[in-house]
KOLFI-717114 format. One record per residue (C-alpha): x, y, z; residue in one letter; residue number from 1. Coordinates in steps of 0.2 Angstrom, whole numbers, always signed. Layout:
BEGIN
PT; c1; c2; c3; rest; nr
PT; X; Y; Z; A; NUM
...
//
This chain:
BEGIN
PT; c1; c2; c3; rest; nr
PT; +0; -1; +0; M; 1
PT; +6; +18; -3; S; 2
PT; +15; +26; +9; R; 3
PT; +12; +43; +3; G; 4
PT; +3; +58; +9; K; 5
PT; -14; +53; +14; K; 6
PT; -29; +62; +12; T; 7
PT; -39; +67; +28; P; 8
PT; -57; +60; +29; R; 9
PT; -63; +66; +46; S; 10
PT; -81; +72; +51; G; 11
PT; -92; +71; +67; A; 12
PT; -101; +54; +67; M; 13
PT; -118; +63; +71; L; 14
PT; -117; +73; +56; D; 15
PT; -122; +57; +47; L; 16
PT; -142; +57; +56; W; 17
PT; -145; +75; +48; R; 18
PT; -157; +74; +35; P; 19
PT; -148; +80; +18; P; 20
PT; -157; +94; +9; Q; 21
PT; -173; +89; +0; G; 22
PT; -175; +71; +11; A; 23
PT; -192; +75; +15; G; 24
PT; -203; +71; +31; D; 25
PT; -193; +57; +41; P; 26
PT; -201; +41; +41; V; 27
PT; -191; +29; +52; G; 28
PT; -176; +22; +58; C; 29
PT; -169; +6; +65; L; 30
PT; -151; +5; +72; A; 31
PT; -140; -9; +78; T; 32
PT; -126; -6; +92; T; 33
PT; -116; -17; +105; Y; 34
PT; -114; -5; +120; T; 35
PT; -127; +9; +119; F; 36
PT; -130; +27; +129; T; 37
PT; -149; +30; +127; P; 38
PT; -147; +49; +131; G; 39
PT; -135; +49; +116; L; 40
PT; -147; +41; +104; F; 41
PT; -161; +51; +110; D; 42
PT; -156; +69; +113; E; 43
PT; -143; +69; +99; Q; 44
PT; -146; +54; +86; C; 45
PT; -165; +56; +83; L; 46
PT; -166; +75; +87; A; 47
PT; -155; +77; +71; R; 48
PT; -164; +62; +63; F; 49
PT; -180; +70; +66; L; 50
PT; -175; +88; +62; G; 51
PT; -179; +94; +78; I; 52
PT; -171; +113; +80; E; 53
PT; -176; +115; +99; S; 54
PT; -160; +113; +110; E; 55
PT; -162; +100; +124; S; 56
PT; -151; +110; +137; N; 57
PT; -159; +127; +133; R; 58
PT; -175; +124; +126; E; 59
PT; -182; +109; +137; D; 60
PT; -199; +112; +136; L; 61
PT; -199; +115; +116; A; 62
PT; -188; +100; +114; F; 63
PT; -198; +88; +124; L; 64
PT; -216; +93; +115; L; 65
PT; -207; +93; +98; E; 66
PT; -199; +76; +102; R; 67
PT; -214; +68; +110; E; 68
PT; -225; +73; +94; T; 69
PT; -214; +70; +80; R; 70
PT; -207; +52; +87; L; 71
PT; -226; +47; +87; G; 72
PT; -226; +49; +68; A; 73
PT; -211; +39; +63; V; 74
PT; -204; +21; +69; Y; 75
PT; -189; +22; +79; A; 76
PT; -179; +6; +86; G; 77
PT; -161; -1; +92; V; 78
PT; -157; -18; +90; L; 79
PT; -144; -19; +106; V; 80
PT; -134; -33; +114; D; 81
PT; -145; -40; +128; H; 82
PT; -130; -35; +141; T; 83
PT; -135; -18; +138; Q; 84
PT; -152; -17; +134; A; 85
PT; -165; -10; +147; G; 86
PT; -154; +1; +156; I; 87
PT; -163; +17; +152; E; 88
PT; -174; +22; +136; H; 89
PT; -189; +31; +130; S; 90
PT; -205; +21; +127; L; 91
PT; -208; +33; +112; R; 92
PT; -194; +22; +103; W; 93
PT; -191; +2; +104; D; 94
PT; -177; -7; +112; V; 95
PT; -175; -24; +103; L; 96
PT; -163; -36; +116; S; 97
PT; -153; -47; +105; V; 98
PT; -146; -63; +112; R; 99
PT; -133; -73; +104; I; 100
PT; -126; -90; +112; R; 101
PT; -109; -88; +115; A; 102
PT; -107; -70; +104; G; 103
PT; -112; -54; +104; K; 104
PT; -124; -42; +93; Q; 105
PT; -109; -32; +88; H; 106
PT; -115; -24; +72; A; 107
PT; -115; -5; +71; K; 108
PT; -128; -4; +56; L; 109
PT; -141; +11; +54; S; 110
PT; -155; +13; +43; L; 111
PT; -162; +30; +42; L; 112
PT; -176; +34; +31; A; 113
PT; -184; +51; +26; W; 114
PT; -199; +52; +12; A; 115
PT; -186; +55; -2; R; 116
PT; -169; +48; +5; H; 117
PT; -163; +33; +11; I; 118
PT; -146; +32; +22; R; 119
PT; -137; +17; +27; I; 120
PT; -122; +21; +40; I; 121
PT; -110; +5; +42; V; 122
PT; -98; +9; +57; A; 123
PT; -86; +4; +70; S; 124
PT; -95; +16; +82; A; 125
PT; -106; +11; +96; N; 126
PT; -119; +21; +99; L; 127
PT; -111; +30; +114; T; 128
PT; -103; +46; +119; E; 129
PT; -86; +36; +117; P; 130
PT; -90; +30; +99; G; 131
PT; -98; +46; +92; Y; 132
PT; -86; +60; +102; R; 133
PT; -70; +54; +108; T; 134
PT; -63; +37; +99; N; 135
PT; -55; +35; +82; H; 136
PT; -71; +28; +72; E; 137
PT; -72; +24; +54; V; 138
PT; -90; +24; +46; A; 139
PT; -95; +21; +28; A; 140
PT; -112; +26; +22; T; 141
PT; -124; +25; +6; F; 142
PT; -138; +35; +1; D; 143
PT; -153; +29; -11; L; 144
PT; -163; +44; -17; T; 145
PT; -178; +42; -28; P; 146
PT; -167; +45; -46; N; 147
PT; -153; +35; -39; E; 148
PT; -156; +18; -30; S; 149
PT; -146; +4; -25; N; 150
PT; -156; -9; -23; A; 151
PT; -144; -23; -21; D; 152
PT; -137; -15; -6; L; 153
PT; -152; -9; +2; L; 154
PT; -158; -28; +1; A; 155
PT; -142; -33; +10; Q; 156
PT; -145; -21; +23; A; 157
PT; -164; -26; +26; I; 158
PT; -159; -45; +25; T; 159
PT; -146; -42; +39; F; 160
PT; -159; -34; +49; L; 161
PT; -172; -47; +47; R; 162
PT; -161; -61; +52; S; 163
PT; -154; -51; +68; L; 164
PT; -173; -49; +73; I; 165
PT; -175; -68; +75; Q; 166
PT; -162; -67; +89; F; 167
PT; -173; -55; +97; V; 168
PT; -180; -67; +112; P; 169
PT; -198; -72; +111; G; 170
PT; -198; -65; +93; A; 171
PT; -207; -81; +86; S; 172
PT; -222; -74; +98; E; 173
PT; -222; -59; +89; R; 174
PT; -223; -45; +102; P; 175
PT; -226; -27; +98; S; 176
PT; -209; -21; +95; N; 177
PT; -204; -33; +85; V; 178
PT; -221; -32; +74; L; 179
PT; -215; -12; +72; R; 180
PT; -197; -17; +67; A; 181
PT; -205; -28; +52; E; 182
PT; -218; -16; +48; A; 183
PT; -205; -3; +47; F; 184
PT; -193; -14; +34; L; 185
PT; -207; -19; +24; N; 186
PT; -212; +2; +21; Q; 187
PT; -195; +4; +16; I; 188
PT; -197; -9; +3; E; 189
PT; -213; -2; -3; R; 190
PT; -206; +17; -2; Q; 191
PT; -191; +11; -13; T; 192
PT; -200; -2; -25; K; 193
PT; -200; +10; -40; T; 194
PT; -184; +21; -38; W; 195
PT; -175; +22; -51; K; 196
PT; -156; +11; -50; P; 197
PT; -141; +19; -49; I; 198
PT; -130; +22; -65; R; 199
PT; -115; +11; -64; R; 200
PT; -101; +26; -65; I; 201
PT; -83; +20; -60; G; 202
PT; -76; +5; -56; S; 203
PT; -80; +4; -38; V; 204
PT; -91; -9; -31; R; 205
PT; -100; -11; -13; Q; 206
PT; -107; -24; -4; Q; 207
PT; -111; -30; +14; L; 208
PT; -98; -43; +22; A; 209
PT; -107; -48; +39; C; 210
PT; -104; -64; +51; S; 211
PT; -119; -70; +59; L; 212
PT; -124; -87; +69; P; 213
PT; -133; -101; +60; G; 214
PT; -154; -99; +65; L; 215
PT; -160; -116; +57; G; 216
PT; -159; -122; +39; A; 217
PT; -167; -105; +31; N; 218
PT; -153; -95; +41; Q; 219
PT; -136; -103; +36; P; 220
PT; -121; -94; +47; P; 221
PT; -113; -81; +40; R; 222
PT; -93; -76; +39; S; 223
PT; -88; -59; +35; A; 224
PT; -71; -64; +30; L; 225
PT; -77; -76; +19; E; 226
PT; -89; -66; +11; E; 227
PT; -75; -51; +10; A; 228
PT; -64; -65; +1; L; 229
PT; -78; -72; -12; Q; 230
PT; -82; -54; -14; A; 231
PT; -63; -52; -21; C; 232
PT; -61; -66; -28; R; 233
PT; -76; -61; -40; G; 234
PT; -65; -46; -46; R; 235
PT; -49; -55; -51; G; 236
PT; -44; -70; -38; G; 237
PT; -39; -71; -21; S; 238
PT; -28; -57; -13; P; 239
PT; -9; -57; -11; D; 240
PT; -8; -43; +0; K; 241
PT; -19; -40; +17; V; 242
PT; -19; -27; +29; W; 243
PT; -28; -28; +46; V; 244
PT; -32; -13; +58; A; 245
PT; -40; -21; +73; S; 246
PT; -41; -13; +92; P; 247
PT; -47; -31; +98; F; 248
PT; -40; -49; +96; F; 249
PT; -42; -66; +104; D; 250
PT; -30; -75; +114; S; 251
PT; -14; -84; +104; N; 252
PT; -24; -99; +101; D; 253
PT; -38; -91; +94; E; 254
PT; -30; -79; +85; T; 255
PT; -19; -91; +77; G; 256
PT; -34; -98; +69; R; 257
PT; -42; -83; +62; V; 258
PT; -25; -81; +54; I; 259
PT; -24; -98; +48; A; 260
PT; -41; -93; +40; S; 261
PT; -34; -77; +31; L; 262
PT; -18; -85; +23; C; 263
PT; -24; -101; +19; K; 264
PT; -38; -90; +8; A; 265
PT; -24; -80; +0; M; 266
PT; -16; -82; -17; A; 267
PT; -4; -97; -19; R; 268
PT; +12; -97; -30; G; 269
PT; +19; -82; -23; G; 270
PT; +26; -75; -8; R; 271
PT; +11; -68; +2; R; 272
PT; +10; -52; +12; K; 273
PT; +0; -48; +28; V; 274
PT; +1; -31; +37; F; 275
PT; -5; -30; +56; F; 276
PT; -9; -13; +61; S; 277
PT; -14; -14; +81; I; 278
PT; -12; -2; +97; P; 279
PT; +3; +1; +108; A; 280
PT; +6; +9; +124; F; 281
PT; +17; +23; +121; R; 282
PT; +16; +33; +136; D; 283
PT; +23; +46; +125; G; 284
PT; +40; +38; +124; N; 285
PT; +43; +35; +104; T; 286
PT; +61; +30; +109; A; 287
PT; +56; +15; +122; A; 288
PT; +54; -4; +116; V; 289
PT; +36; -3; +109; P; 290
PT; +23; -13; +120; R; 291
PT; +12; -20; +109; L; 292
PT; -8; -25; +115; A; 293
PT; -12; -39; +104; A; 294
PT; -5; -57; +106; P; 295
PT; +13; -62; +98; K; 296
PT; +4; -74; +87; A; 297
PT; +1; -61; +75; L; 298
PT; +19; -59; +70; A; 299
PT; +24; -79; +72; M; 300
PT; +10; -88; +63; I; 301
PT; +10; -80; +45; P; 302
PT; +28; -88; +42; P; 303
PT; +22; -104; +43; T; 304
PT; +9; -101; +28; Y; 305
PT; +23; -94; +18; H; 306
PT; +18; -77; +21; S; 307
PT; +28; -61; +26; D; 308
PT; +23; -52; +41; V; 309
PT; +23; -34; +46; T; 310
PT; +21; -26; +61; I; 311
PT; +14; -7; +63; E; 312
PT; +8; +4; +77; I; 313
PT; -9; +12; +75; L; 314
PT; -11; +32; +77; P; 315
PT; -15; +38; +95; E; 316
PT; -19; +57; +89; V; 317
PT; -30; +62; +75; D; 318
PT; -26; +75; +61; S; 319
PT; -26; +89; +74; D; 320
PT; -16; +81; +86; K; 321
PT; -30; +76; +97; N; 322
PT; -29; +61; +107; P; 323
PT; -41; +47; +102; R; 324
PT; -42; +31; +105; Q; 325
PT; -41; +18; +91; W; 326
PT; -58; +9; +90; H; 327
PT; -60; +6; +70; A; 328
PT; -59; -10; +63; K; 329
PT; -53; -10; +44; M; 330
PT; -47; -24; +32; L; 331
PT; -39; -19; +16; A; 332
PT; -35; -35; +2; L; 333
PT; -26; -32; -12; Q; 334
PT; -22; -43; -29; A; 335
PT; -15; -37; -48; D; 336
PT; -34; -33; -53; P; 337
PT; -40; -25; -37; Y; 338
PT; -39; -16; -21; F; 339
PT; -54; -19; -8; A; 340
PT; -56; -11; +8; L; 341
PT; -69; -16; +22; M; 342
PT; -74; -7; +37; V; 343
PT; -86; -10; +50; G; 344
PT; -88; -19; +66; S; 345
PT; -78; -34; +65; S; 346
PT; -61; -36; +76; N; 347
PT; -49; -47; +70; F; 348
PT; -57; -61; +80; T; 349
PT; -64; -79; +76; C; 350
PT; -82; -72; +84; A; 351
PT; -80; -56; +72; G; 352
PT; -74; -64; +57; M; 353
PT; -86; -78; +58; G; 354
PT; -71; -91; +60; V; 355
PT; -76; -106; +70; G; 356
PT; -93; -111; +77; P; 357
PT; -97; -96; +89; F; 358
PT; -101; -81; +78; R; 359
PT; -106; -62; +84; N; 360
PT; -118; -53; +74; A; 361
PT; -106; -41; +63; E; 362
PT; -109; -28; +49; A; 363
PT; -97; -21; +36; N; 364
PT; -95; -13; +20; L; 365
PT; -84; -19; +6; I; 366
PT; -80; -8; -8; A; 367
PT; -69; -14; -22; I; 368
PT; -59; -5; -36; A; 369
PT; -51; -10; -51; N; 370
PT; -32; -6; -52; R; 371
PT; -31; +2; -71; Q; 372
PT; -20; +15; -77; A; 373
PT; -27; +32; -74; N; 374
PT; -42; +25; -62; A; 375
PT; -41; +36; -47; R; 376
PT; -54; +24; -38; E; 377
PT; -41; +12; -29; A; 378
PT; -29; +26; -24; G; 379
PT; -45; +34; -16; Q; 380
PT; -48; +20; -4; L; 381
PT; -30; +16; -1; E; 382
PT; -30; +35; +5; A; 383
PT; -42; +29; +18; V; 384
PT; -30; +18; +27; W; 385
PT; -22; +28; +43; P; 386
PT; -4; +33; +44; E; 387
PT; +5; +19; +54; T; 388
PT; +24; +18; +61; E; 389
PT; +35; +4; +58; L; 390
PT; +38; -10; +71; V; 391
PT; +57; -14; +63; E; 392
PT; +59; -27; +76; D; 393
PT; +46; -35; +82; P; 394
PT; +53; -50; +90; E; 395
PT; +60; -38; +102; S; 396
PT; +46; -29; +106; A; 397
PT; +35; -32; +121; E; 398
PT; +19; -43; +117; W; 399
PT; +7; -39; +129; L; 400
PT; -7; -50; +123; G; 401
PT; -25; -49; +120; A; 402
PT; -31; -32; +130; Q; 403
PT; -51; -34; +132; P; 404
PT; -49; -19; +143; G; 405
PT; -42; -8; +129; N; 406
PT; -59; -9; +119; E; 407
PT; -72; +5; +125; E; 408
PT; -86; -9; +122; E; 409
PT; -79; -21; +135; E; 410
PT; -74; -12; +148; Q; 411
PT; -91; -14; +156; R; 412
PT; -94; -32; +163; A; 413
PT; -113; -35; +165; I; 414
PT; -119; -52; +170; P; 415
PT; -131; -59; +155; P; 416
PT; -149; -58; +160; L; 417
PT; -155; -77; +160; P; 418
PT; -161; -83; +145; A; 419
PT; -180; -85; +153; G; 420
PT; -183; -68; +153; F; 421
PT; -189; -66; +137; L; 422
PT; -198; -49; +138; S; 423
PT; -208; -36; +147; A; 424
PT; -223; -24; +139; T; 425
PT; -232; -10; +146; Y; 426
PT; -251; -7; +140; C; 427
PT; -256; +9; +143; A; 428
PT; -273; +15; +141; G; 429
PT; -286; +15; +155; D; 430
PT; -281; -5; +160; Q; 431
PT; -264; -2; +162; R; 432
PT; -255; -18; +164; R; 433
PT; -238; -25; +163; I; 434
PT; -235; -42; +152; I; 435
PT; -221; -53; +156; L; 436
PT; -215; -66; +145; R; 437
PT; -205; -82; +151; F; 438
PT; -198; -97; +143; D; 439
PT; -199; -107; +162; P; 440
PT; -186; -119; +158; P; 441
PT; -172; -107; +156; Q; 442
PT; -178; -97; +173; L; 443
PT; -166; -98; +190; P; 444
PT; -173; -106; +204; E; 445
PT; -175; -89; +214; N; 446
PT; -178; -72; +205; W; 447
PT; -187; -57; +208; S; 448
PT; -193; -42; +196; I; 449
PT; -192; -24; +202; H; 450
PT; -198; -8; +195; V; 451
PT; -185; +6; +199; C; 452
PT; -188; +23; +201; G; 453
PT; -193; +36; +214; H; 454
PT; -194; +21; +225; E; 455
PT; -191; +2; +222; E; 456
PT; -205; -9; +221; Q; 457
PT; -207; -29; +219; T; 458
PT; -216; -31; +204; L; 459
PT; -216; -51; +204; L; 460
PT; -206; -64; +212; T; 461
PT; -201; -84; +208; A; 462
PT; -213; -89; +224; A; 463
PT; -229; -80; +216; V; 464
PT; -225; -85; +199; W; 465
PT; -224; -104; +204; H; 466
PT; -242; -101; +215; E; 467
PT; -249; -96; +198; Q; 468
PT; -243; -111; +189; R; 469
PT; -228; -104; +181; Q; 470
PT; -236; -97; +166; P; 471
PT; -226; -93; +152; S; 472
PT; -236; -75; +150; V; 473
PT; -241; -68; +165; I; 474
PT; -253; -50; +164; E; 475
PT; -250; -38; +181; L; 476
PT; -260; -22; +183; A; 477
PT; -251; -8; +184; W; 478
PT; -260; +7; +195; P; 479
PT; -250; +22; +192; D; 480
PT; -253; +33; +178; L; 481
PT; -236; +35; +174; R; 482
PT; -228; +20; +164; P; 483
PT; -214; +11; +174; P; 484
PT; -196; +17; +172; E; 485
PT; -187; +1; +172; K; 486
PT; -187; -17; +177; L; 487
PT; -173; -24; +187; L; 488
PT; -171; -44; +187; V; 489
PT; -162; -51; +203; R; 490
PT; -157; -69; +204; W; 491
PT; -143; -78; +215; D; 492
PT; -132; -63; +220; D; 493
PT; -134; -56; +202; D; 494
PT; -145; -43; +194; E; 495
PT; -148; -35; +176; A; 496
PT; -163; -25; +169; F; 497
PT; -175; -31; +158; L; 498
PT; -181; -19; +142; A; 499
PT; -198; -12; +141; V; 500
PT; -206; -8; +129; N; 501
PT; -223; -1; +125; V; 502
PT; -238; -12; +117; E; 503
PT; -245; +5; +108; D; 504
PT; -235; +22; +110; P; 505
PT; -253; +31; +107; R; 506
PT; -261; +26; +124; Q; 507
PT; -244; +34; +134; L; 508
PT; -250; +49; +144; P; 509
PT; -246; +66; +137; P; 510
PT; -234; +78; +145; P; 511
PT; -241; +87; +159; A; 512
PT; -235; +103; +151; Q; 513
PT; -249; +100; +137; L; 514
PT; -264; +103; +148; E; 515
PT; -259; +121; +148; H; 516
PT; -260; +121; +128; M; 517
PT; -277; +130; +124; S; 518
PT; -287; +126; +106; A; 519
PT; -278; +139; +98; D; 520
PT; -261; +135; +102; D; 521
PT; -263; +117; +97; M; 522
PT; -272; +123; +80; L; 523
PT; -258; +134; +76; L; 524
PT; -245; +120; +80; I; 525
PT; -255; +108; +68; L; 526
PT; -257; +120; +54; A; 527
PT; -241; +128; +55; A; 528
PT; -227; +125; +41; S; 529
PT; -212; +125; +53; D; 530
PT; -220; +114; +68; P; 531
PT; -202; +117; +77; S; 532
PT; -203; +136; +77; A; 533
PT; -221; +135; +81; A; 534
PT; -215; +124; +98; F; 535
PT; -203; +134; +102; R; 536
PT; -214; +152; +101; I; 537
PT; -226; +141; +112; W; 538
PT; -215; +136; +124; S; 539
PT; -206; +153; +127; R; 540
PT; -223; +160; +130; R; 541
PT; -227; +148; +144; Q; 542
PT; -208; +151; +152; Q; 543
PT; -209; +169; +149; L; 544
PT; -209; +180; +166; D; 545
PT; -208; +197; +160; D; 546
PT; -213; +213; +171; P; 547
PT; -214; +224; +158; F; 548
PT; -231; +231; +157; D; 549
PT; -236; +239; +140; S; 550
PT; -250; +249; +145; D; 551
PT; -242; +257; +159; L; 552
PT; -228; +262; +149; D; 553
PT; -239; +269; +134; S; 554
PT; -236; +286; +133; G; 555
PT; -254; +289; +127; T; 556
PT; -267; +285; +140; P; 557
PT; -277; +269; +135; I; 558
PT; -295; +278; +137; D; 559
PT; -287; +292; +124; L; 560
PT; -282; +280; +113; D; 561
PT; -296; +279; +99; P; 562
PT; -287; +263; +90; L; 563
PT; -291; +254; +107; R; 564
PT; -308; +257; +108; R; 565
PT; -310; +248; +91; Y; 566
PT; -297; +233; +93; D; 567
PT; -297; +223; +77; L; 568
PT; -292; +208; +86; Q; 569
PT; -309; +207; +97; A; 570
PT; -320; +208; +84; T; 571
PT; -329; +192; +79; F; 572
PT; -328; +193; +60; L; 573
PT; -310; +195; +63; H; 574
PT; -308; +180; +75; R; 575
PT; -318; +169; +61; I; 576
PT; -310; +175; +47; R; 577
PT; -292; +172; +56; H; 578
PT; -296; +155; +63; R; 579
PT; -303; +151; +44; A; 580
PT; -287; +154; +37; R; 581
PT; -279; +142; +49; I; 582
PT; -290; +128; +47; L; 583
PT; -287; +130; +27; A; 584
PT; -269; +127; +33; Q; 585
PT; -272; +113; +43; L; 586
PT; -283; +104; +28; R; 587
PT; -267; +107; +17; S; 588
PT; -256; +99; +30; N; 589
PT; -269; +84; +32; L; 590
PT; -268; +81; +13; Q; 591
PT; -250; +79; +12; K; 592
PT; -243; +61; +9; P; 593
PT; -239; +52; +22; L; 594
PT; -227; +37; +23; W; 595
PT; -236; +23; +33; G; 596
PT; -251; +19; +45; R; 597
PT; -242; +25; +61; Q; 598
PT; -240; +42; +55; A; 599
PT; -259; +45; +50; L; 600
PT; -265; +36; +66; E; 601
PT; -254; +48; +77; W; 602
PT; -258; +63; +66; K; 603
PT; -276; +60; +70; L; 604
PT; -274; +53; +88; R; 605
PT; -257; +58; +95; G; 606
PT; -252; +70; +108; L; 607
PT; -254; +84; +97; I; 608
PT; -266; +80; +82; G; 609
PT; -284; +82; +78; I; 610
PT; -293; +71; +91; E; 611
PT; -284; +81; +106; P; 612
PT; -289; +96; +94; L; 613
PT; -307; +91; +96; A; 614
PT; -308; +89; +113; D; 615
PT; -299; +107; +117; R; 616
PT; -313; +115; +106; L; 617
PT; -328; +104; +115; V; 618
PT; -320; +111; +132; R; 619
PT; -321; +129; +125; E; 620
PT; -338; +126; +118; F; 621
PT; -344; +119; +136; E; 622
PT; -336; +133; +145; K; 623
PT; -342; +147; +134; A; 624
PT; -351; +160; +144; D; 625
PT; -364; +170; +130; G; 626
PT; -351; +166; +117; A; 627
PT; -358; +147; +115; A; 628
PT; -364; +151; +96; D; 629
PT; -345; +156; +91; E; 630
PT; -338; +141; +99; A; 631
PT; -351; +129; +89; L; 632
PT; -347; +138; +73; L; 633
PT; -330; +134; +76; T; 634
PT; -333; +117; +78; L; 635
PT; -345; +117; +63; A; 636
PT; -329; +124; +54; D; 637
PT; -318; +112; +61; F; 638
PT; -330; +97; +55; L; 639
PT; -331; +104; +38; I; 640
PT; -312; +106; +34; V; 641
PT; -310; +89; +41; L; 642
PT; -321; +82; +29; R; 643
PT; -314; +93; +13; E; 644
PT; -297; +84; +16; V; 645
PT; -292; +75; +0; D; 646
PT; -276; +66; +3; Y; 647
PT; -262; +67; -11; Q; 648
PT; -253; +52; -11; A; 649
PT; -236; +50; -19; A; 650
PT; -224; +37; -25; E; 651
PT; -222; +25; -11; G; 652
PT; -233; +35; +1; S; 653
PT; -248; +28; +11; L; 654
PT; -260; +25; -3; P; 655
PT; -276; +35; -4; K; 656
PT; -287; +19; -2; A; 657
PT; -278; +15; +15; E; 658
PT; -279; +32; +19; F; 659
PT; -298; +34; +17; E; 660
PT; -300; +18; +26; K; 661
PT; -292; +26; +44; V; 662
PT; -299; +43; +40; F; 663
PT; -319; +43; +35; R; 664
PT; -322; +30; +52; P; 665
PT; -312; +41; +61; F; 666
PT; -321; +56; +56; L; 667
PT; -338; +49; +59; K; 668
PT; -334; +44; +76; E; 669
PT; -326; +60; +81; L; 670
PT; -342; +69; +74; A; 671
PT; -354; +57; +83; D; 672
PT; -342; +63; +99; K; 673
PT; -343; +79; +96; I; 674
PT; -362; +77; +94; G; 675
PT; -365; +70; +111; R; 676
PT; -355; +84; +120; A; 677
PT; -366; +97; +110; I; 678
PT; -383; +89; +114; D; 679
PT; -380; +91; +132; E; 680
PT; -379; +109; +130; R; 681
PT; -390; +114; +116; R; 682
PT; -402; +125; +125; D; 683
PT; -387; +138; +125; S; 684
PT; -386; +139; +106; V; 685
PT; -399; +148; +92; S; 686
PT; -410; +136; +83; G; 687
PT; -403; +141; +67; D; 688
PT; -386; +138; +72; L; 689
PT; -391; +120; +78; M; 690
PT; -399; +116; +63; N; 691
PT; -384; +120; +54; F; 692
PT; -374; +109; +65; W; 693
PT; -385; +95; +63; K; 694
PT; -384; +96; +44; R; 695
PT; -365; +97; +46; V; 696
PT; -364; +81; +56; G; 697
PT; -374; +73; +47; E; 698
PT; -363; +75; +32; R; 699
PT; -349; +71; +40; C; 700
PT; -357; +51; +46; R; 701
PT; -362; +49; +26; Q; 702
//
């Protein structure tokens, strides 16, 4: 590989979550990670993905309401290793706990979907603060638009995610979080079905290379190393040079196995070359004997397979001289016809590369470029490789062996939750309850489940479970209005969290701050072309504490100002016209394309939706003293506007027939509900207006 000047390729991982220009409304996202910082995902990744402009640390009320309302209309989920699941998360997005026997959910693949843009991120970075802010990581993205779509890569990503979902405990029982994840993947396939295939320009080809344990005859095991080698052979034979950059290795024996698998697969008939780039402890003294954080097998095994070996040290600082712990995983392969670069989650271990019986779930992207005269692509791939320092005499170096504690994702030793605890689902609404699912033969003898919050309380014990004849599914009443924060399972001398997901997010209680939102406030937000700005304006009004009194400070006494006698804002005609304009904007927003039934249901019944707005309008009518006619006229106009909604489907969006199937019954139900409230106060409105209201209601019920 060229040792010349490298082209810097740096950037913020979080920027990859921002929608590109023209991406349209967010549809949903599904990410995978090993270690997990829920706060980073919730307040940073999702905020960028959703286009939330409020700042969580400065505009907390606006951020809270904007996030709650936007999340209800899209899908968001994280596939996380079971040892990291349930520690903390919002019930507005799903946690799918992945359990792999003798392995980890170690992939870092994120599928982000907007109305006119799909982005897939394949990275080495976990969804953690170190992964996204301080480590030296590597990430590759590929983007799809209606005019340029790589359907093969998208299909590979969706296939991998579907396979991973099968490792969620209890997935065969079809719990709500699994159904939502699968529905999202189905939606992406429908959305991109008619997108135009990308024009093949240049000589670079890309594909995923994944490791995954087998799961029955329909899901054979996968090996990232084997898939990378097969892709290379399809472009011109086995590689004769290989570069490996990894922060983590197995012990000597296991490392020997994965090295043997690599060397045996390389080209025969000539001297092969293998380069290992590994971490080292230098303590700032570059003249000292290098202390290599890897097993000595890296230097000893390749020569036994007729391969020359070179040992190099990975950089400890970035291009700006900032110290960064190396966490990137890279593999480069070269033969005369091509140069290939694989980046992603696979360490150079048996489990990471998919060598042997025990495999992690891993996702990598391999790019292969033809090595031709005047072609730049191979050189561009080579330039991604980091600048390394050659170890002149590996024999005299101090080999420290495998260093599990080196890697950020290995630092937290959390005991695995026993396999018998499958899932926990919270059901909100009028009959609140928690549904627990078990695999009884896999449960420990003594255990208990506790609800963590302001005060810990015991939810269920093994003794009570035995008294109820050891059911595989048990439903427990939950009296509190607020959902449980998290569930902690204790057994023997260990404890671990059990992830909680919600059955129906629409049933979750609204934030208490919404009680202060009037019908006019809600209508303005629903009709706004920029909901973020509307939320910020409303939240600032709620938090405003301004002692300045414009009337007291005015230079003109209030009784002598002739314009104040005729305040246009207070006239009936002005109010009616103003609301009519806003209702027309609301109708326009309701007619825009939606990207799934969940988005439609949320727009109708969500925290700030049509049904809550109707409830507030009815409340205004019920409290009106002497102005009931005006309040009833507003309700009539509101229903007329809803009846006139003419949904405009777009390519890949929710079809108009599906929209009508949900919307028209909703409108009839809403008209009946409002009608019952008005009948109780019919004596407070004029007869002519009551007759008009009845005609409006009848038309909405047709």
